[in-house]
N, CA, C and O of each residue as an XYZ file, in Angstrom:
612
protein
N      -5.974    -14.845    -26.827
C      -5.172    -15.961    -26.378
C      -3.961    -15.434    -25.615
O      -3.181    -14.645    -26.150
N      -3.808    -15.856    -24.402
C      -2.701    -15.397    -23.565
C      -1.491    -16.288    -23.803
O      -1.575    -17.515    -23.744
N      -0.361    -15.634    -24.074
C       0.875    -16.382    -24.299
C       1.493    -16.764    -22.957
O       1.049    -16.320    -21.898
N       2.523    -17.593    -23.027
C       3.189    -18.058    -21.814
C       3.886    -16.908    -21.082
O       3.846    -16.841    -19.853
N       4.524    -16.002    -21.834
C       5.217    -14.893    -21.176
C       4.221    -13.921    -20.548
O       4.505    -13.334    -19.503
N       3.051    -13.746    -21.178
C       2.013    -12.908    -20.579
C       1.522    -13.538    -19.278
O       1.344    -12.853    -18.270
N       1.308    -14.833    -19.316
C       0.840    -15.541    -18.129
C       1.852    -15.406    -16.993
O       1.480    -15.158    -15.846
N       3.134    -15.570    -17.322
C       4.199    -15.459    -16.322
C       4.229    -14.052    -15.730
O       4.327    -13.887    -14.514
N       4.146    -13.047    -16.587
C       4.174    -11.667    -16.115
C       2.949    -11.353    -15.254
O       3.068    -10.711    -14.211
N       1.782    -11.804    -15.690
C       0.559    -11.542    -14.932
C       0.596    -12.210    -13.559
O       0.083    -11.654    -12.588
N       1.193    -13.392    -13.472
C       1.342    -14.055    -12.174
C       2.254    -13.244    -11.262
O       1.964    -13.078    -10.077
N       3.357    -12.741    -11.812
C       4.284    -11.920    -11.040
C       3.615    -10.624    -10.607
O       3.759    -10.194     -9.463
N       2.887    -10.010    -11.521
C       2.190     -8.763    -11.216
C       1.122     -8.981    -10.145
O       0.951     -8.145     -9.258
N       0.418    -10.083    -10.225
C      -0.590    -10.412     -9.220
C       0.057    -10.607     -7.854
O      -0.477    -10.156     -6.840
N       1.204    -11.276     -7.826
C       1.935    -11.451     -6.568
C       2.358    -10.118     -5.967
O       2.257     -9.911     -4.758
N       2.831     -9.219     -6.819
C       3.237     -7.894     -6.350
C       2.036     -7.125     -5.815
O       2.121     -6.480     -4.769
N       0.921     -7.193     -6.532
C      -0.300     -6.521     -6.073
C      -0.767     -7.099     -4.742
O      -1.212     -6.361     -3.863
N      -0.665     -8.414     -4.593
C      -1.055     -9.050     -3.336
C      -0.162     -8.602     -2.182
O      -0.631     -8.459     -1.053
N       1.132     -8.377     -2.462
C       2.035     -7.856     -1.433
C       1.608     -6.450     -1.008
O       1.660     -6.113      0.174
N       1.192     -5.642     -1.965
C       0.693     -4.303     -1.632
C      -0.570     -4.394     -0.783
O      -0.748     -3.615      0.154
N      -1.436     -5.329     -1.103
C      -2.667     -5.507     -0.324
C      -2.324     -5.929      1.101
O      -2.953     -5.467      2.053
N      -1.337     -6.798      1.253
C      -0.900     -7.232      2.587
C      -0.319     -6.057      3.374
O      -0.596     -5.907      4.563
N       0.490     -5.224      2.708
C       1.032     -4.031      3.370
C      -0.100     -3.111      3.821
O      -0.067     -2.560      4.922
N      -1.094     -2.953      2.961
C      -2.235     -2.104      3.293
C      -2.974     -2.654      4.513
O      -3.354     -1.892      5.401
N      -3.179     -3.957      4.561
C      -3.857     -4.577      5.701
C      -3.062     -4.386      6.990
O      -3.645     -4.116      8.041
N      -1.735     -4.524      6.920
C      -0.894     -4.322      8.101
C      -0.999     -2.890      8.616
O      -1.101     -2.667      9.823
N      -0.975     -1.927      7.708
C      -1.086     -0.529      8.124
C      -2.461     -0.241      8.725
O      -2.573      0.513      9.693
N      -3.495     -0.834      8.158
C      -4.841     -0.648      8.714
C      -4.928     -1.222     10.127
O      -5.561     -0.630     11.002
N      -4.292     -2.376     10.349
C      -4.286     -2.965     11.694
C      -3.555     -2.053     12.676
O      -3.997     -1.882     13.811
N      -2.434     -1.466     12.243
C      -1.686     -0.565     13.124
C      -2.534      0.634     13.526
O      -2.545      1.030     14.691
N      -3.241      1.209     12.565
C      -4.104      2.351     12.879
C      -5.236      1.923     13.805
O      -5.586      2.653     14.732
N      -5.804      0.760     13.567
C      -6.898      0.276     14.407
C      -6.433      0.075     15.844
O      -7.095      0.531     16.777
N      -5.301     -0.604     16.033
C      -4.785     -0.834     17.384
C      -4.469      0.482     18.076
O      -4.804      0.674     19.245
N      -3.834      1.372     17.364
C      -3.490      2.668     17.938
C      -4.746      3.444     18.331
O      -4.777      4.095     19.376
N      -5.768      3.374     17.502
C      -7.028      4.066     17.800
C      -7.716      3.467     19.022
O      -8.248      4.197     19.858
N      -7.706      2.142     19.127
C      -8.315      1.502     20.293
C      -7.578      1.876     21.573
O      -8.204      2.180     22.589
N      -6.264      1.852     21.526
C      -5.475      2.209     22.707
C      -5.755      3.652     23.110
O      -5.938      3.948     24.291
N      -5.787      4.545     22.128
C      -6.080      5.954     22.422
C      -7.476      6.119     23.011
O      -7.665      6.876     23.963
N      -8.452      5.413     22.449
C      -9.831      5.519     22.938
C      -9.950      5.019     24.374
O     -10.621      5.641     25.198
N      -9.307      3.910     24.671
C      -9.346      3.372     26.039
C      -8.708      4.355     27.013
O      -9.224      4.586     28.106
N      -7.586      4.928     26.606
C      -6.915      5.902     27.469
C      -7.764      7.155     27.659
O      -7.822      7.711     28.755
N      -8.421      7.595     26.593
C      -9.280      8.780     26.701
C     -10.446      8.547     27.653
O     -10.842      9.449     28.392
N     -10.986      7.351     27.633
C     -12.088      7.022     28.544
C     -11.567      6.893     29.974
O     -12.268      7.249     30.922
N     -10.358      6.394     30.135
C      -9.798      6.170     31.467
C      -9.350      7.464     32.151
O      -9.288      7.513     33.379
N      -9.038      8.503     31.388
C      -8.555      9.752     31.991
C      -9.593     10.374     32.928
O      -9.251     10.701     34.065
N     -10.848     10.551     32.496
C     -11.825     11.133     33.439
C     -12.058     10.255     34.675
O     -12.253     10.765     35.779
N     -12.035      8.951     34.480
C     -12.226      8.038     35.610
C     -11.078      8.187     36.597
O     -11.301      8.282     37.804
N      -9.850      8.207     36.086
C      -8.681      8.346     36.956
C      -8.660      9.716     37.625
O      -8.236      9.839     38.774
N      -9.110     10.736     36.920
C      -9.159     12.082     37.497
C     -10.208     12.154     38.601
O      -9.978     12.761     39.647
N     -11.353     11.535     38.365
C     -12.434     11.560     39.352
C     -12.005     10.899     40.661
O     -12.271     11.433     41.738
N     -11.356      9.764     40.579
C     -10.951      9.051     41.785
C      -9.578      9.484     42.285
O      -9.119      9.043     43.339
N      -8.930     10.355     41.512
C      -7.622     10.891     41.881
C      -6.635      9.765     42.213
O      -5.975      9.771     43.252
N      -6.563      8.817     41.305
C      -5.706      7.653     41.487
C      -4.241      8.062     41.339
O      -3.883      8.748     40.382
N      -3.408      7.652     42.267
C      -1.957      7.880     42.244
C      -1.596      9.365     42.103
O      -0.599      9.702     41.465
N      -2.385     10.228     42.684
C      -2.126     11.678     42.681
C      -1.885     12.233     41.284
O      -1.005     13.076     41.107
N      -2.620     11.798     40.317
C      -2.522     12.330     38.950
C      -1.466     11.653     38.097
O      -1.353     11.962     36.911
N      -0.710     10.762     38.649
C       0.338     10.074     37.880
C      -0.231      9.207     36.771
O       0.350      9.099     35.691
N      -1.365      8.596     37.047
C      -2.001      7.749     36.036
C      -2.512      8.586     34.864
O      -2.430      8.166     33.710
N      -3.038      9.768     35.169
C      -3.522     10.653     34.105
C      -2.363     11.061     33.200
O      -2.499     11.094     31.977
N      -1.239     11.366     33.805
C      -0.052     11.735     33.019
C       0.382     10.566     32.142
O       0.718     10.752     30.973
N       0.374      9.372     32.704
C       0.758      8.181     31.935
C      -0.210      7.934     30.776
O       0.222      7.647     29.660
N      -1.496      8.043     31.031
C      -2.494      7.838     29.972
C      -2.354      8.890     28.873
O      -2.469      8.573     27.690
N      -2.110     10.126     29.260
C      -1.912     11.194     28.278
C      -0.666     10.932     27.440
O      -0.661     11.177     26.233
N       0.383     10.435     28.077
C       1.614     10.110     27.346
C       1.368      8.976     26.347
O       1.909      9.000     25.241
N       0.570      8.001     26.720
C       0.253      6.888     25.812
C      -0.516      7.402     24.601
O      -0.238      7.001     23.471
N      -1.482      8.289     24.833
C      -2.251      8.864     23.719
C      -1.327      9.639     22.791
O      -1.407      9.508     21.569
N      -0.452     10.446     23.380
C       0.485     11.238     22.569
C       1.409     10.326     21.764
O       1.703     10.607     20.602
N       1.866      9.239     22.376
C       2.746      8.314     21.654
C       2.015      7.655     20.488
O       2.588      7.502     19.409
N       0.767      7.266     20.690
C      -0.004      6.638     19.601
C      -0.150      7.592     18.422
O       0.007      7.188     17.270
N      -0.449      8.851     18.706
C      -0.566      9.843     17.632
C       0.778     10.075     16.958
O       0.856     10.182     15.734
N       1.837     10.151     17.759
C       3.179     10.334     17.211
C       3.547      9.166     16.304
O       4.104      9.367     15.225
N       3.240      7.956     16.736
C       3.564      6.754     15.962
C       2.909      6.792     14.584
O       3.548      6.476     13.580
N       1.649      7.175     14.539
C       0.921      7.232     13.261
C       1.488      8.322     12.367
O       1.701      8.106     11.174
N       1.732      9.489     12.941
C       2.219     10.610     12.128
C       3.675     10.422     11.711
O       4.034     10.735     10.576
N       4.519      9.914     12.612
C       5.936      9.735     12.301
C       6.133      8.715     11.184
O       6.973      8.910     10.305
N       5.376      7.646     11.216
C       5.489      6.606     10.194
C       4.678      6.908      8.941
O       4.683      6.123      7.992
N       3.986      8.035      8.934
C       3.195      8.489      7.787
C       2.239      7.398      7.298
O       2.133      7.127      6.102
N       1.563      6.794      8.241
C       0.698      5.663      7.917
C      -0.445      6.078      7.001
O      -0.777      5.353      6.063
N      -1.052      7.235      7.257
C      -2.173      7.667      6.412
C      -1.737      7.908      4.975
O      -2.439      7.528      4.038
N      -0.572      8.543      4.796
C      -0.074      8.779      3.440
C       0.262      7.460      2.745
O      -0.009      7.291      1.556
N       0.853      6.530      3.492
C       1.191      5.232      2.904
C      -0.069      4.467      2.507
O      -0.088      3.793      1.477
N      -1.112      4.568      3.315
C      -2.376      3.918      2.953
C      -2.944      4.507      1.670
O      -3.447      3.778      0.815
N      -2.864      5.821      1.539
C      -3.339      6.466      0.309
C      -2.544      5.986     -0.900
O      -3.118      5.685     -1.946
N      -1.216      5.916     -0.754
C      -0.371      5.474     -1.867
C      -0.639      4.016     -2.231
O      -0.703      3.666     -3.409
N      -0.794      3.173     -1.218
C      -1.078      1.759     -1.492
C      -2.425      1.603     -2.188
O      -2.556      0.814     -3.124
N      -3.409      2.343     -1.740
C      -4.715      2.300     -2.399
C      -4.583      2.756     -3.849
O      -5.184      2.171     -4.750
N      -3.801      3.796     -4.063
C      -3.577      4.321     -5.416
C      -2.931      3.271     -6.321
O      -3.397      3.045     -7.438
N      -1.860      2.628     -5.843
C      -1.155      1.667     -6.700
C      -2.000      0.422     -6.943
O      -2.007     -0.106     -8.055
N      -2.704     -0.051     -5.938
C      -3.549     -1.234     -6.116
C      -4.650     -0.939     -7.131
O      -4.916     -1.745     -8.023
N      -5.279      0.210     -6.990
C      -6.342      0.601     -7.917
C      -5.806      0.761     -9.329
O      -6.416      0.283    -10.286
N      -4.663      1.434     -9.465
C      -4.098      1.641    -10.802
C      -3.682      0.338    -11.471
O      -3.879      0.168    -12.674
N      -3.111     -0.579    -10.704
C      -2.734     -1.870    -11.288
C      -3.977     -2.635    -11.741
O      -3.977     -3.250    -12.808
N      -5.031     -2.597    -10.935
C      -6.278     -3.265    -11.327
C      -6.875     -2.633    -12.580
O      -7.277     -3.335    -13.508
N      -6.930     -1.312    -12.599
C      -7.498     -0.612    -13.757
C      -6.688     -0.904    -15.008
O      -7.254     -1.171    -16.068
N      -5.367     -0.854    -14.891
C      -4.509     -1.101    -16.054
C      -4.693     -2.530    -16.559
O      -4.714     -2.771    -17.766
N      -4.825     -3.473    -15.632
C      -5.042     -4.863    -16.036
C      -6.353     -5.001    -16.808
O      -6.386     -5.620    -17.871
N      -7.424     -4.431    -16.280
C      -8.719     -4.561    -16.954
C      -8.733     -3.829    -18.288
O      -9.361     -4.294    -19.239
N      -8.058     -2.705    -18.371
C      -7.965     -2.001    -19.654
C      -7.221     -2.863    -20.675
O      -7.593     -2.917    -21.847
N      -6.175     -3.530    -20.216
C      -5.403     -4.404    -21.106
C      -6.225     -5.636    -21.491
O      -6.314     -5.991    -22.666
N      -6.815     -6.274    -20.504
C      -7.539     -7.519    -20.737
C      -8.728     -7.313    -21.677
O      -8.957     -8.129    -22.570
N      -9.478     -6.241    -21.486
C     -10.655     -5.980    -22.312
C     -10.360     -5.056    -23.490
O     -11.271     -4.632    -24.201
N      -9.085     -4.749    -23.689
C      -8.617     -3.921    -24.812
C      -9.372     -2.594    -24.883
O      -9.939     -2.239    -25.916
N      -9.367     -1.884    -23.783
C     -10.039     -0.585    -23.708
C      -9.038      0.553    -23.903
O      -7.827      0.369    -23.775
N      -9.561      1.700    -24.207
C      -8.837      2.949    -24.336
C      -7.600      2.794    -25.214
O      -7.733      2.468    -26.394
N      -6.397      3.018    -24.676
C      -5.172      2.999    -25.482
C      -4.908      1.633    -26.109
O      -4.342      1.543    -27.198
N      -5.314      0.593    -25.431
C      -5.060     -0.754    -25.939
C      -5.957     -1.111    -27.126
O      -5.632     -2.020    -27.890
N      -7.050     -0.428    -27.286
C      -7.960     -0.741    -28.391
C      -7.390     -0.295    -29.736
O      -7.784     -0.811    -30.782
N      -6.464      0.662    -29.707
C      -5.868      1.155    -30.951
C      -4.821      0.202    -31.514
O      -4.536      0.213    -32.711
N      -4.260     -0.608    -30.651
C      -3.189     -1.512    -31.071
C      -3.764     -2.776    -31.705
O      -4.655     -3.421    -31.151
N      -3.238     -3.108    -32.865
C      -3.650     -4.349    -33.530
C      -2.688     -5.487    -33.200
O      -3.048     -6.664    -33.238
N      -1.472     -5.107    -32.881
C      -0.444     -6.089    -32.575
C      -0.484     -6.415    -31.075
O      -0.288     -5.538    -30.234
N      -0.736     -7.661    -30.765
C      -0.847     -8.106    -29.367
C       0.469     -7.896    -28.612
O       0.453     -7.575    -27.424
N       1.590     -8.072    -29.280
C       2.898     -7.907    -28.639
C       3.119     -6.455    -28.205
O       3.641     -6.205    -27.119
N       2.727     -5.504    -29.045
C       2.867     -4.086    -28.692
C       1.948     -3.729    -27.531
O       2.318     -2.946    -26.655
N       0.759     -4.301    -27.527
C      -0.167     -4.074    -26.414
C       0.449     -4.563    -25.110
O       0.385     -3.887    -24.083
N       1.044     -5.743    -25.167
C       1.641     -6.320    -23.968
C       2.816     -5.476    -23.493
O       2.961     -5.244    -22.293
N       3.658     -5.013    -24.413
C       4.788     -4.162    -24.033
C       4.303     -2.873    -23.381
O       4.877     -2.423    -22.389
N       3.255     -2.280    -23.930
C       2.689     -1.061    -23.351
C       2.168     -1.340    -21.936
O       2.363     -0.535    -21.025
N       1.513     -2.472    -21.766
C       0.991     -2.869    -20.459
C       2.122     -3.042    -19.451
O       2.028     -2.565    -18.320
N       3.182     -3.719    -19.859
C       4.325     -3.950    -18.974
C       4.981     -2.627    -18.597
O       5.310     -2.409    -17.431
N       5.172     -1.751    -19.562
C       5.802     -0.462    -19.285
C       4.964      0.356    -18.301
O       5.508      0.941    -17.363
N       3.676      0.401    -18.503
C       2.808      1.200    -17.630
C       2.771      0.652    -16.210
O       2.866      1.413    -15.247
N       2.635     -0.647    -16.078
C       2.574     -1.216    -14.730
C       3.923     -1.086    -14.028
O       3.971     -0.821    -12.826
N       5.010     -1.270    -14.757
C       6.343     -1.127    -14.168
C       6.580      0.307    -13.721
O       7.109      0.533    -12.632
N       6.201      1.273    -14.537
C       6.364      2.682    -14.166
C       5.543      3.027    -12.925
O       6.005      3.766    -12.056
N       4.341      2.497    -12.848
C       3.493      2.739    -11.680
C       4.143      2.188    -10.420
O       4.172      2.857     -9.388
N       4.658      0.983    -10.504
C       5.281      0.350     -9.338
C       6.543      1.098     -8.927
O       6.767      1.320     -7.737
N       7.368      1.488     -9.890
C       8.594      2.227     -9.563
C       8.277      3.543     -8.865
O       8.918      3.888     -7.872
N       7.303      4.276     -9.372
C       6.950      5.574     -8.791
C       6.440      5.421     -7.358
O       6.783      6.215     -6.483
N       5.635      4.415     -7.130
C       5.063      4.225     -5.798
C       6.101      3.696     -4.820
O       6.119      4.115     -3.663
N       6.959      2.793     -5.251
C       7.978      2.246     -4.361
C       8.881      3.343     -3.813
O       9.257      3.312     -2.641
N       9.222      4.294     -4.642
C      10.087      5.385     -4.202
C       9.389      6.209     -3.126
O      10.030      6.628     -2.162
N       8.104      6.446     -3.273
C       7.363      7.238     -2.291
C       7.036      6.446     -1.027
O       7.034      7.004      0.070
N       6.762      5.160     -1.171
C       6.390      4.345     -0.011
C       7.567      4.084      0.909
O       7.458      4.248      2.124
N       8.666      3.687      0.349
C       9.797      3.225      1.147
C      10.997      4.151      1.086
O      12.054      3.835      1.631
N      10.844      5.287      0.430
C      11.941      6.232      0.214
C      13.121      5.588     -0.499
O      14.244      6.090     -0.454
N      12.855      4.500     -1.138
C      13.868      3.817     -1.945
C      13.110      2.856     -2.851
O      11.927      2.584     -2.645
N      13.804      2.355     -3.841
C      13.173      1.351     -4.682
C      13.220      0.014     -3.961
O      14.257     -0.366     -3.416
N      12.110     -0.694     -3.956
C      12.102     -2.061     -3.456
C      12.670     -2.910     -4.582
O      11.958     -3.303     -5.505
N      13.948     -3.180     -4.489
C      14.644     -3.825     -5.600
C      14.090     -5.216     -5.885
O      14.113     -5.677     -7.026
N      13.599     -5.875     -4.859
C      13.042     -7.211     -5.075
C      11.795     -7.125     -5.950
O      11.627     -7.916     -6.878
N      10.924     -6.166     -5.653
C       9.710     -5.998     -6.462
C      10.066     -5.562     -7.876
O       9.466     -6.027     -8.846
N      11.038     -4.674     -7.990
C      11.439     -4.189     -9.313
C      12.054     -5.326    -10.123
O      11.793     -5.449    -11.320
N      12.872     -6.160     -9.475
C      13.480     -7.283    -10.194
C      12.411     -8.250    -10.694
O      12.523     -8.794    -11.793
N      11.386     -8.460     -9.891
C      10.318     -9.368    -10.303
C       9.536     -8.797    -11.478
O       9.170     -9.516    -12.407
N       9.285     -7.493    -11.419
C       8.436     -6.855    -12.418
C       9.211     -6.409    -13.644
O       8.695     -6.449    -14.762
N      10.447     -5.984    -13.435
C      11.224     -5.413    -14.539
C      11.244     -6.381    -15.716
O      11.536     -7.568    -15.567
N      10.935     -5.858    -16.848
C      10.895     -6.736    -18.004
C      12.091     -6.450    -18.888
O      12.568     -5.320    -18.993
N      12.539     -7.474    -19.495
C      13.630     -7.388    -20.444
C      13.020     -7.733    -21.793
O      12.265     -8.699    -21.903
N      13.333     -6.972    -22.794
C      12.712     -7.196    -24.102
C      12.964     -8.613    -24.614
O      12.184     -9.145    -25.404
N      14.043     -9.208    -24.164
C      14.321    -10.582    -24.596
C      13.349    -11.557    -23.942
O      12.958    -12.560    -24.539
N      12.961    -11.242    -22.691
C      12.068    -12.146    -21.964
C      10.607    -11.933    -22.318
O       9.821    -12.880    -22.339
N      10.243    -10.683    -22.597
C       8.826    -10.397    -22.853
C       8.624     -9.942    -24.252
O       7.495     -9.655    -24.651
């Protein structure tokens, strides 16, 4: 039987997880657009070279666009952020299912309140660790939503 405070926390946690999924989708779109732009430029370079359009100026411009796309991805550490987002989303899902089905560490607890506190602590720690790595700072809004107070939970 899920209590009201568990329901409230799970709704907040689901919202936070959904925000991570949205961030992941945005980063995937950025990589996709950058890859398409690079691919188009790579295909256009031989064509521009063959016809010698603008005395090689177009080739230089296309090469600069490709270099900028690669710089954009590497400078913003998009691949690392995607890995971290995948990690946190997966861990939150796994922790939820372990809690819900009372698996592993949760199976030892007989007291539902202690199980819930353990669940809150683990998910909060996961979010704090990832926020620091993703944004180089704590996302205080996410932490405020997730942070539990023993009086509230």
